[in-house]
C-alpha positions in Angstrom: -3.2 -2.5 64.3 -5.6 -0.9 66.8 -4.8 2.6 65.5 -5.4 1.4 61.9 -8.7 -0.2 63.0 -9.8 3.2 64.5 -8.9 5.0 61.2 -11.0 2.5 59.2 -13.9 2.9 61.7 -14.1 6.6 60.9 -15.0 5.6 57.3 -18.4 4.2 58.4 -20.4 7.1 56.9 -18.9 6.7 53.5 -19.2 2.9 53.2 -22.1 0.8 52.0 -20.8 -2.7 52.6 -17.8 -4.3 54.2 -16.5 -7.5 52.6 -14.2 -10.1 54.0 -11.1 -11.5 52.3 -13.1 -13.6 49.9 -16.0 -11.1 49.2 -18.5 -13.5 50.6 -19.9 -11.9 53.8 -21.2 -8.4 53.0 -21.7 -6.7 56.3 -23.3 -3.3 56.9 -21.1 -0.3 57.7 -22.2 -0.4 61.4 -19.6 -3.2 61.8 -16.9 -0.4 61.4 -18.4 1.6 64.3 -18.5 -1.6 66.5 -14.9 -2.3 65.6 -13.9 1.2 66.5 -15.7 0.8 69.9 -13.8 -2.4 70.5 -10.5 -0.8 69.7 -11.3 2.0 72.2 -12.3 -0.5 74.8 -9.0 -2.4 74.4 -7.0 0.9 74.6 -8.9 2.4 77.6 -8.6 -0.9 79.6 -4.8 -1.0 78.9 -5.2 -4.2 77.0 -3.1 -3.1 74.0 0.6 -3.5 74.3 2.8 -1.7 71.7 6.4 -2.7 70.8 6.2 -6.2 72.0 8.0 -7.5 68.9 7.4 -10.4 66.6 5.6 -13.4 68.0 6.0 -17.0 67.0 3.0 -19.3 66.8 3.7 -23.0 66.8 1.2 -25.3 65.1 
């Protein structure tokens, strides 16, 4: 997921608005840059763990 987020972040210069799942909150393209920086932070601080499998969340 983090690598996908970094790919999307590179689209910042070609995007005018970013919409959530319900097209309600139109955010500026700078949110993509911020998300990319967040992904880099997680990777650089060794906070991302790959291959940990599927996780069950109990409600």
